[in-house]
C-alpha atoms as a printed R data frame, in Angstrom:
    type eleno elety resid chain resno       x      y       z
1   ATOM     1    CA   MET     A     1 179.580 34.190 222.650
2   ATOM     2    CA   LEU     A     2 181.410 36.909 224.544
3   ATOM     3    CA   GLU     A     3 179.769 39.043 227.110
4   ATOM     4    CA   THR     A     4 178.461 42.074 225.326
5   ATOM     5    CA   GLU     A     5 179.853 44.482 227.813
6   ATOM     6    CA   ALA     A     6 183.331 42.942 227.937
7   ATOM     7    CA   PRO     A     7 185.962 45.347 226.674
8   ATOM     8    CA   GLU     A     8 187.959 43.573 223.937
9   ATOM     9    CA   ASN     A     9 190.647 44.914 221.660
10  ATOM    10    CA   GLY     A    10 190.104 48.526 222.549
11  ATOM    11    CA   LEU     A    11 186.395 48.054 221.654
12  ATOM    12    CA   VAL     A    12 183.263 47.369 223.565
13  ATOM    13    CA   VAL     A    13 181.434 44.656 221.697
14  ATOM    14    CA   SER     A    14 178.073 46.184 222.329
15  ATOM    15    CA   ASP     A    15 179.316 49.387 220.559
16  ATOM    16    CA   LEU     A    16 179.900 47.479 217.325
17  ATOM    17    CA   PRO     A    17 177.460 48.057 214.404
18  ATOM    18    CA   PRO     A    18 174.376 45.799 214.980
19  ATOM    19    CA   ALA     A    19 175.166 43.818 211.755
20  ATOM    20    CA   TYR     A    20 178.324 42.537 213.353
21  ATOM    21    CA   ASP     A    21 177.403 42.234 216.955
22  ATOM    22    CA   ASP     A    22 176.886 38.551 216.754
23  ATOM    23    CA   LEU     A    23 180.123 37.759 214.996
24  ATOM    24    CA   TYR     A    24 182.470 38.045 217.843
25  ATOM    25    CA   ALA     A    25 182.631 34.276 218.344
26  ATOM    26    CA   ASP     A    26 184.529 31.173 217.481
27  ATOM    27    CA   PRO     A    27 185.252 31.314 213.746
28  ATOM    28    CA   GLU     A    28 185.115 27.577 213.563
29  ATOM    29    CA   GLU     A    29 181.467 27.837 214.245
30  ATOM    30    CA   LEU     A    30 180.925 30.328 211.528
31  ATOM    31    CA   SER     A    31 183.291 29.571 208.730
32  ATOM    32    CA   THR     A    32 182.587 27.407 205.715
33  ATOM    33    CA   PRO     A    33 184.942 26.506 202.827
34  ATOM    34    CA   GLU     A    34 182.980 29.178 200.706
35  ATOM    35    CA   ASP     A    35 183.710 31.944 203.233
36  ATOM    36    CA   LEU     A    36 186.347 34.414 202.355
37  ATOM    37    CA   SER     A    37 188.429 33.812 205.455
38  ATOM    38    CA   GLU     A    38 188.661 30.132 204.705
39  ATOM    39    CA   MET     A    39 189.339 30.849 200.960
40  ATOM    40    CA   LEU     A    40 192.218 33.073 201.991
41  ATOM    41    CA   LYS     A    41 193.598 30.691 204.449
42  ATOM    42    CA   GLU     A    42 193.636 27.704 201.964
43  ATOM    43    CA   GLY     A    43 194.413 29.653 198.961
44  ATOM    44    CA   THR     A    44 197.581 31.379 200.356
45  ATOM    45    CA   LYS     A    45 198.871 28.293 202.227
46  ATOM    46    CA   ASP     A    46 201.596 27.454 199.801
47  ATOM    47    CA   SER     A    47 202.638 31.126 199.613
48  ATOM    48    CA   HIS     A    48 202.893 31.338 203.408
49  ATOM    49    CA   THR     A    49 205.034 28.166 203.599
50  ATOM    50    CA   LYS     A    50 207.342 29.577 200.850
51  ATOM    51    CA   ALA     A    51 207.592 33.001 202.636
52  ATOM    52    CA   GLU     A    52 208.582 31.129 205.953
53  ATOM    53    CA   ASN     A    53 211.442 29.309 204.070
54  ATOM    54    CA   THR     A    54 212.939 32.228 202.312
55  ATOM    55    CA   PRO     A    55 216.704 32.816 203.355
56  ATOM    56    CA   PHE     A    56 215.831 36.256 204.744
57  ATOM    57    CA   VAL     A    57 212.981 34.884 207.133
58  ATOM    58    CA   LYS     A    58 215.102 31.732 208.117
59  ATOM    59    CA   ASN     A    59 218.092 33.958 208.932
60  ATOM    60    CA   PHE     A    60 215.888 36.291 210.929
61  ATOM    61    CA   LEU     A    61 214.278 33.527 212.994
62  ATOM    62    CA   GLN     A    62 217.902 32.270 213.827
63  ATOM    63    CA   GLY     A    63 218.898 35.751 215.158
64  ATOM    64    CA   ASN     A    64 221.162 36.400 212.058
65  ATOM    65    CA   ILE     A    65 219.870 39.913 211.303
66  ATOM    66    CA   LYS     A    66 222.303 42.714 210.628
67  ATOM    67    CA   ARG     A    67 221.532 46.195 211.920
68  ATOM    68    CA   LYS     A    68 221.521 47.832 208.526
69  ATOM    69    CA   VAL     A    69 219.229 45.175 207.118
70  ATOM    70    CA   PHE     A    70 216.906 45.639 210.028
71  ATOM    71    CA   ARG     A    71 216.824 49.397 209.341
72  ATOM    72    CA   LEU     A    72 216.189 48.832 205.699
73  ATOM    73    CA   ALA     A    73 213.378 46.391 206.465
74  ATOM    74    CA   THR     A    74 211.730 48.922 208.687
75  ATOM    75    CA   VAL     A    75 212.115 51.587 206.092
76  ATOM    76    CA   ALA     A    76 210.557 49.295 203.471
77  ATOM    77    CA   ILE     A    77 207.487 48.428 205.650
78  ATOM    78    CA   TYR     A    78 207.020 52.070 206.535
79  ATOM    79    CA   HIS     A    79 206.484 53.013 202.888
80  ATOM    80    CA   VAL     A    80 204.216 49.933 202.360
81  ATOM    81    CA   TYR     A    81 202.077 50.745 205.374
82  ATOM    82    CA   SER     A    82 201.899 54.441 204.564
83  ATOM    83    CA   ALA     A    83 200.603 53.606 201.080
84  ATOM    84    CA   MET     A    84 198.134 50.935 202.311
85  ATOM    85    CA   GLU     A    85 196.759 53.089 205.117
86  ATOM    86    CA   GLU     A    86 196.415 56.036 202.870
87  ATOM    87    CA   GLU     A    87 194.370 54.018 200.370
88  ATOM    88    CA   LEU     A    88 192.374 52.416 203.275
89  ATOM    89    CA   CYS     A    89 191.561 55.855 204.553
90  ATOM    90    CA   LYS     A    90 190.491 57.136 201.145
91  ATOM    91    CA   ASN     A    91 188.187 54.126 200.737
92  ATOM    92    CA   GLU     A    92 186.987 53.664 204.275
93  ATOM    93    CA   ASP     A    93 183.360 53.859 203.197
94  ATOM    94    CA   HIS     A    94 183.700 51.233 200.436
95  ATOM    95    CA   PRO     A    95 181.281 48.261 201.311
96  ATOM    96    CA   ALA     A    96 184.117 45.749 201.126
97  ATOM    97    CA   LEU     A    97 186.434 47.777 203.350
98  ATOM    98    CA   ALA     A    98 184.282 49.541 205.948
99  ATOM    99    CA   PRO     A    99 183.835 46.300 208.027
100 ATOM   100    CA   LEU     A   100 187.674 45.877 208.229
101 ATOM   101    CA   TYR     A   101 188.518 49.529 209.001
102 ATOM   102    CA   PHE     A   102 190.151 49.580 212.433
103 ATOM   103    CA   PRO     A   103 192.597 52.695 212.273
104 ATOM   104    CA   ALA     A   104 193.068 52.923 216.081
105 ATOM   105    CA   GLU     A   105 193.676 49.200 216.587
106 ATOM   106    CA   LEU     A   106 195.639 48.319 213.454
107 ATOM   107    CA   HIS     A   107 197.303 51.195 211.720
108 ATOM   108    CA   ARG     A   108 201.122 50.928 211.855
109 ATOM   109    CA   LYS     A   109 202.421 54.121 210.270
110 ATOM   110    CA   SER     A   110 202.669 56.068 213.514
111 ATOM   111    CA   ALA     A   111 204.551 53.260 215.299
112 ATOM   112    CA   LEU     A   112 206.798 52.844 212.325
113 ATOM   113    CA   GLU     A   113 207.736 56.570 212.566
114 ATOM   114    CA   GLN     A   114 208.697 56.136 216.146
115 ATOM   115    CA   ASP     A   115 210.848 53.076 215.158
116 ATOM   116    CA   LEU     A   116 212.630 55.060 212.423
117 ATOM   117    CA   ALA     A   117 213.224 58.010 214.835
118 ATOM   118    CA   PHE     A   118 215.032 55.466 217.155
119 ATOM   119    CA   LEU     A   119 216.901 53.616 214.413
120 ATOM   120    CA   LEU     A   120 217.788 56.501 212.186
121 ATOM   121    CA   GLY     A   121 217.715 59.500 214.617
122 ATOM   122    CA   PRO     A   122 215.315 62.475 215.048
123 ATOM   123    CA   GLU     A   123 216.133 63.728 211.477
124 ATOM   124    CA   TRP     A   124 215.186 60.424 210.016
125 ATOM   125    CA   ARG     A   125 213.082 61.972 207.187
126 ATOM   126    CA   GLN     A   126 216.377 63.335 205.792
127 ATOM   127    CA   HIS     A   127 218.397 60.138 206.266
128 ATOM   128    CA   PRO     A   128 219.760 58.673 203.045
129 ATOM   129    CA   GLU     A   129 218.396 55.308 203.865
130 ATOM   130    CA   ILE     A   130 214.768 56.505 203.959
131 ATOM   131    CA   ARG     A   131 214.248 56.489 200.208
132 ATOM   132    CA   PRO     A   132 212.275 53.449 199.106
133 ATOM   133    CA   SER     A   133 214.175 50.779 197.243
134 ATOM   134    CA   GLN     A   134 213.184 49.614 193.744
135 ATOM   135    CA   ALA     A   135 211.383 46.620 195.184
136 ATOM   136    CA   THR     A   136 209.565 48.545 197.880
137 ATOM   137    CA   GLN     A   137 208.613 51.185 195.163
138 ATOM   138    CA   HIS     A   138 207.195 48.375 193.005
139 ATOM   139    CA   TYR     A   139 205.030 47.231 195.948
140 ATOM   140    CA   VAL     A   140 203.836 50.774 196.864
141 ATOM   141    CA   GLU     A   141 202.790 51.315 193.275
142 ATOM   142    CA   ARG     A   142 200.701 48.180 193.310
143 ATOM   143    CA   ILE     A   143 198.926 49.294 196.427
144 ATOM   144    CA   HIS     A   144 198.023 52.699 195.015
145 ATOM   145    CA   ASP     A   145 196.927 51.261 191.696
146 ATOM   146    CA   VAL     A   146 194.633 48.796 193.492
147 ATOM   147    CA   GLY     A   147 193.286 51.564 195.830
148 ATOM   148    CA   GLN     A   148 192.494 53.912 192.880
149 ATOM   149    CA   THR     A   149 191.027 51.315 190.381
150 ATOM   150    CA   GLU     A   150 189.723 48.310 192.469
151 ATOM   151    CA   PRO     A   151 189.544 49.057 196.146
152 ATOM   152    CA   ALA     A   152 187.963 45.730 197.051
153 ATOM   153    CA   LEU     A   153 191.391 44.109 196.372
154 ATOM   154    CA   LEU     A   154 192.734 46.081 199.302
155 ATOM   155    CA   VAL     A   155 191.099 43.392 201.448
156 ATOM   156    CA   ALA     A   156 193.899 41.123 200.390
157 ATOM   157    CA   HIS     A   157 196.637 43.558 201.433
158 ATOM   158    CA   ALA     A   158 195.037 44.376 204.778
159 ATOM   159    CA   TYR     A   159 194.328 40.715 205.590
160 ATOM   160    CA   THR     A   160 197.831 39.511 204.563
161 ATOM   161    CA   ARG     A   161 199.748 42.189 206.475
162 ATOM   162    CA   TYR     A   162 197.711 42.829 209.603
163 ATOM   163    CA   LEU     A   163 196.853 39.263 210.580
164 ATOM   164    CA   GLY     A   164 200.451 38.316 209.879
165 ATOM   165    CA   ASP     A   165 201.570 41.153 212.288
166 ATOM   166    CA   LEU     A   166 199.314 39.893 214.949
167 ATOM   167    CA   SER     A   167 200.638 36.310 214.598
168 ATOM   168    CA   GLY     A   168 204.243 35.664 213.505
169 ATOM   169    CA   GLY     A   169 205.218 39.196 213.957
170 ATOM   170    CA   GLN     A   170 205.241 38.753 217.770
171 ATOM   171    CA   VAL     A   171 208.019 36.182 217.442
172 ATOM   172    CA   LEU     A   172 210.093 38.364 215.194
173 ATOM   173    CA   LYS     A   173 209.856 41.137 217.707
174 ATOM   174    CA   LYS     A   174 211.528 38.971 220.381
175 ATOM   175    CA   VAL     A   175 214.246 37.794 217.921
176 ATOM   176    CA   ALA     A   176 215.037 41.452 216.921
177 ATOM   177    CA   GLN     A   177 215.158 42.598 220.499
178 ATOM   178    CA   ARG     A   178 217.592 39.780 221.430
179 ATOM   179    CA   ALA     A   179 219.726 39.776 218.358
180 ATOM   180    CA   LEU     A   180 220.217 43.509 218.154
181 ATOM   181    CA   LYS     A   181 220.157 44.236 221.897
182 ATOM   182    CA   LEU     A   182 217.254 46.619 221.522
183 ATOM   183    CA   PRO     A   183 215.656 48.049 224.723
184 ATOM   184    CA   ALA     A   184 213.152 45.828 226.485
185 ATOM   185    CA   SER     A   185 210.919 48.882 226.690
186 ATOM   186    CA   GLY     A   186 210.161 48.478 222.943
187 ATOM   187    CA   GLU     A   187 212.163 51.221 221.156
188 ATOM   188    CA   GLY     A   188 212.849 50.166 217.603
189 ATOM   189    CA   VAL     A   189 210.090 47.575 217.566
190 ATOM   190    CA   LYS     A   190 206.956 49.586 218.285
191 ATOM   191    CA   PHE     A   191 205.639 48.289 214.841
192 ATOM   192    CA   PHE     A   192 205.049 44.895 216.522
193 ATOM   193    CA   SER     A   193 203.102 46.233 219.433
194 ATOM   194    CA   PHE     A   194 199.321 46.762 219.330
195 ATOM   195    CA   PRO     A   195 198.359 48.603 222.540
196 ATOM   196    CA   GLN     A   196 194.768 49.029 221.506
197 ATOM   197    CA   ILE     A   197 194.276 45.267 221.203
198 ATOM   198    CA   SER     A   198 194.236 43.460 224.519
199 ATOM   199    CA   ASN     A   199 193.204 40.048 223.074
200 ATOM   200    CA   ARG     A   200 194.884 39.188 219.821
201 ATOM   201    CA   ALA     A   201 193.110 36.047 219.300
202 ATOM   202    CA   GLY     A   202 189.783 37.513 219.902
203 ATOM   203    CA   PHE     A   203 190.480 40.358 217.541
204 ATOM   204    CA   LYS     A   204 191.596 38.000 214.750
205 ATOM   205    CA   GLN     A   205 188.327 36.033 215.248
206 ATOM   206    CA   LEU     A   206 186.430 39.309 214.783
207 ATOM   207    CA   TYR     A   207 188.350 40.299 211.759
208 ATOM   208    CA   ARG     A   208 187.841 36.927 210.069
209 ATOM   209    CA   SER     A   209 184.043 37.017 210.902
210 ATOM   210    CA   ARG     A   210 183.847 40.515 209.247
211 ATOM   211    CA   LEU     A   211 185.675 39.108 206.253
212 ATOM   212    CA   ASN     A   212 182.995 36.518 205.894
213 ATOM   213    CA   ALA     A   213 180.244 39.016 206.290
214 ATOM   214    CA   ILE     A   214 181.356 41.155 203.288
215 ATOM   215    CA   ASP     A   215 178.920 40.791 200.401
216 ATOM   216    CA   LEU     A   216 181.102 39.583 197.465
217 ATOM   217    CA   ASP     A   217 180.391 37.371 194.502
218 ATOM   218    CA   LYS     A   218 182.548 34.307 193.908
219 ATOM   219    CA   GLU     A   219 184.658 35.917 191.133
220 ATOM   220    CA   MET     A   220 185.620 38.852 193.376
221 ATOM   221    CA   SER     A   221 186.431 36.524 196.281
222 ATOM   222    CA   GLU     A   222 188.748 34.484 193.989
223 ATOM   223    CA   ARG     A   223 190.355 37.670 192.745
224 ATOM   224    CA   ILE     A   224 191.063 38.763 196.406
225 ATOM   225    CA   VAL     A   225 192.697 35.364 197.039
226 ATOM   226    CA   LYS     A   226 194.849 35.898 193.898
227 ATOM   227    CA   GLU     A   227 195.754 39.343 195.049
228 ATOM   228    CA   ALA     A   228 196.730 37.967 198.524
229 ATOM   229    CA   ASN     A   229 199.119 35.565 196.855
230 ATOM   230    CA   ARG     A   230 200.530 38.547 194.814
231 ATOM   231    CA   VAL     A   231 201.153 40.297 198.132
232 ATOM   232    CA   PHE     A   232 203.219 37.342 199.349
233 ATOM   233    CA   ASN     A   233 205.213 37.374 196.213
234 ATOM   234    CA   LEU     A   234 205.860 41.175 196.448
235 ATOM   235    CA   ASN     A   235 207.355 40.416 199.867
236 ATOM   236    CA   MET     A   236 209.254 37.220 198.866
237 ATOM   237    CA   GLU     A   237 210.506 37.916 195.333
238 ATOM   238    CA   GLN     A   238 210.986 41.573 195.822
239 ATOM   239    CA   MET     A   239 211.647 42.838 199.316
240 ATOM   240    CA   PHE     A   240 212.975 39.710 201.047
241 ATOM   241    CA   GLU     A   241 215.226 38.877 198.056
242 ATOM   242    CA   GLU     A   242 216.530 42.417 197.977
243 ATOM   243    CA   LEU     A   243 217.217 42.574 201.764
244 ATOM   244    CA   ASP     A   244 218.981 39.212 201.592
245 ATOM   245    CA   LYS     A   245 221.235 40.417 198.862
246 ATOM   246    CA   VAL     A   246 222.117 43.570 200.918
247 ATOM   247    CA   GLY     A   247 222.768 41.386 204.044
248 ATOM   248    CA   LYS     A   248 225.214 39.139 202.061
249 ATOM   249    CA   ALA     A   249 227.156 42.127 200.763
250 ATOM   250    CA   LEU     A   250 227.620 43.492 204.286
251 ATOM   251    CA   PRO     A   251 230.530 42.457 206.613
252 ATOM   252    CA   THR     A   252 229.701 39.741 209.176
253 ATOM   253    CA   GLU     A   253 228.445 41.210 212.489
254 ATOM   254    CA   GLU     A   254 228.926 39.458 215.846
255 ATOM   255    CA   ASN     A   255 225.748 37.878 216.946
256 ATOM   256    CA   GLN     A   256 225.253 39.630 220.233
257 ATOM   257    CA   ALA     A   257 222.473 37.309 221.179
258 ATOM   258    CA   GLY     A   258 225.143 34.630 221.570
259 ATOM   259    CA   VAL     A   259 222.847 31.705 220.356
260 ATOM   260    CA   PRO     A   260 219.931 31.533 218.037
261 ATOM   261    CA   LEU     A   261 216.399 31.632 219.330
262 ATOM   262    CA   HIS     A   262 215.064 29.017 216.714
263 ATOM   263    CA   ASP     A   263 216.528 26.685 214.182
264 ATOM   264    CA   GLY     A   264 214.636 28.438 211.441
265 ATOM   265    CA   LYS     A   265 212.931 25.231 210.287
266 ATOM   266    CA   GLY     A   266 209.121 25.166 209.890
267 ATOM   267    CA   ASP     A   267 206.636 27.178 211.998
268 ATOM   268    CA   VAL     A   268 208.358 28.843 214.990
269 ATOM   269    CA   SER     A   269 205.060 28.647 216.902
270 ATOM   270    CA   LYS     A   270 205.549 24.826 216.986
271 ATOM   271    CA   CYS     A   271 208.761 25.215 218.993
272 ATOM   272    CA   PRO     A   272 207.723 23.479 222.293
273 ATOM   273    CA   TYR     A   273 209.290 26.402 224.379
274 ATOM   274    CA   TYR     A   274 207.297 29.073 222.623
275 ATOM   275    CA   MET     A   275 204.115 26.978 222.817
276 ATOM   276    CA   GLY     A   276 204.604 26.590 226.487
277 ATOM   277    CA   GLN     A   277 205.533 30.168 227.203
278 ATOM   278    CA   GLY     A   278 203.251 32.080 224.895
279 ATOM   279    CA   SER     A   279 203.671 35.699 223.748
280 ATOM   280    CA   SER     A   280 203.715 37.003 227.296
281 ATOM   281    CA   SER     A   281 206.846 35.323 228.238
282 ATOM   282    CA   PRO     A   282 209.621 37.829 229.301
283 ATOM   283    CA   SER     A   283 212.225 35.390 228.055
284 ATOM   284    CA   THR     A   284 213.409 35.731 224.501
285 ATOM   285    CA   ILE     A   285 215.460 32.611 224.184
286 ATOM   286    CA   CYS     A   286 214.560 28.929 223.783
287 ATOM   287    CA   PRO     A   287 216.399 26.719 226.215
288 ATOM   288    CA   LEU     A   288 216.319 23.739 223.832
289 ATOM   289    CA   HIS     A   289 218.035 25.537 221.017
290 ATOM   290    CA   SER     A   290 220.333 27.287 223.469
291 ATOM   291    CA   LEU     A   291 221.510 23.998 224.651
292 ATOM   292    CA   GLU     A   292 222.039 22.686 221.108
293 ATOM   293    CA   ALA     A   293 224.048 25.750 220.271
294 ATOM   294    CA   LEU     A   294 226.115 25.401 223.393
295 ATOM   295    CA   LEU     A   295 226.831 21.845 222.789
296 ATOM   296    CA   ARG     A   296 228.195 22.700 219.387
297 ATOM   297    CA   HIS     A   297 230.677 25.251 220.735
298 ATOM   298    CA   PRO     A   298 234.282 24.064 220.333
299 ATOM   299    CA   ALA     A   299 235.317 24.898 223.866
300 ATOM   300    CA   VAL     A   300 232.354 22.938 225.258
301 ATOM   301    CA   ILE     A   301 233.055 19.958 223.099
302 ATOM   302    CA   LEU     A   302 236.697 19.988 224.312
303 ATOM   303    CA   VAL     A   303 235.523 20.061 227.973
304 ATOM   304    CA   ILE     A   304 233.140 17.121 227.247
305 ATOM   305    CA   VAL     A   305 235.918 15.097 225.602
306 ATOM   306    CA   VAL     A   306 238.364 15.668 228.430
307 ATOM   307    CA   ALA     A   307 235.722 14.849 231.075
308 ATOM   308    CA   ALA     A   308 234.885 11.654 229.133
309 ATOM   309    CA   ALA     A   309 238.452 10.659 228.937
310 ATOM   310    CA   PHE     A   310 239.004 11.393 232.651
311 ATOM   311    CA   ALA     A   311 235.855  9.254 233.483
312 ATOM   312    CA   SER     A   312 237.062  6.396 231.473
313 ATOM   313    CA   PHE     A   313 240.436  6.347 233.137
314 ATOM   314    CA   SER     A   314 238.731  6.466 236.622
315 ATOM   315    CA   ILE     A   315 236.520  3.595 235.717
316 ATOM   316    CA   PHE     A   316 239.559  1.677 234.280
317 ATOM   317    CA   GLY     A   317 241.412  2.123 237.513
318 ATOM   318    CA   LEU     A   318 238.622  0.675 239.594
319 ATOM   319    CA   PHE     A   319 238.939 -2.772 237.852
320 ATOM   320    CA   HIS     A   320 242.765 -2.872 237.773
């Protein structure tokens, strides 16, 4: 158990509602297969794997992201988060949503507005790219429909988006900064920063614990898991697919990062470099994959071949 006076995630644990004061602990000690956090984790595992292996995400992880595609992706999630946070605000007192309502810590709309001002200019609201695409509009309509008819299903949307942002989103931030040469000070990627959360791991524990404390029957819990899978599909089959098509239609851009950060296979967090460095590392490039990319460069291969040939002649001369 954490000290009750220790400030965590922009909160003082002793200031939490009494019903949740004892939940800021290791979720492994609290979770069971029947808990909503475990149901969501297990029930969306396949969708999560599919999302990681979509062409859009794999290209992004390799640093193959074009500026226009990145702008359009930012526009898309701006509309998604605007809709989701509007509905969460309207339903903040709903018994299934009140325990998960952290506007100061989690809400992304304001950060996305700053990113769009940087990416599209100060008049970004009038920019032609700001209109939601067909796929984005479909996603937004689903959020509003859920918020107005079955607010409890918003749990699935909040869980999928916010916990994803606090996890893999931190890797995507580094990739975008490196590939697009964005300022190290964070302009253009404010979306990925959570200044009110000083301990992401601790906050995610708290969030999962609160998920488990929501009073839901089995049928509603299963419907929330189903909705979470729908959220993944709205991202994969709608937004990611649409952005991938846009990227393919654009002319090739020089990869200003020079080499990819990751090979795009599997979970980027399993890369030994990232595992060793952690999210606090100022470096945005993996030495292992940098070396692999360097060794594949034609000029480097030529130098190696010439050096090998020279060495063989030198060794041959020693024995003759």
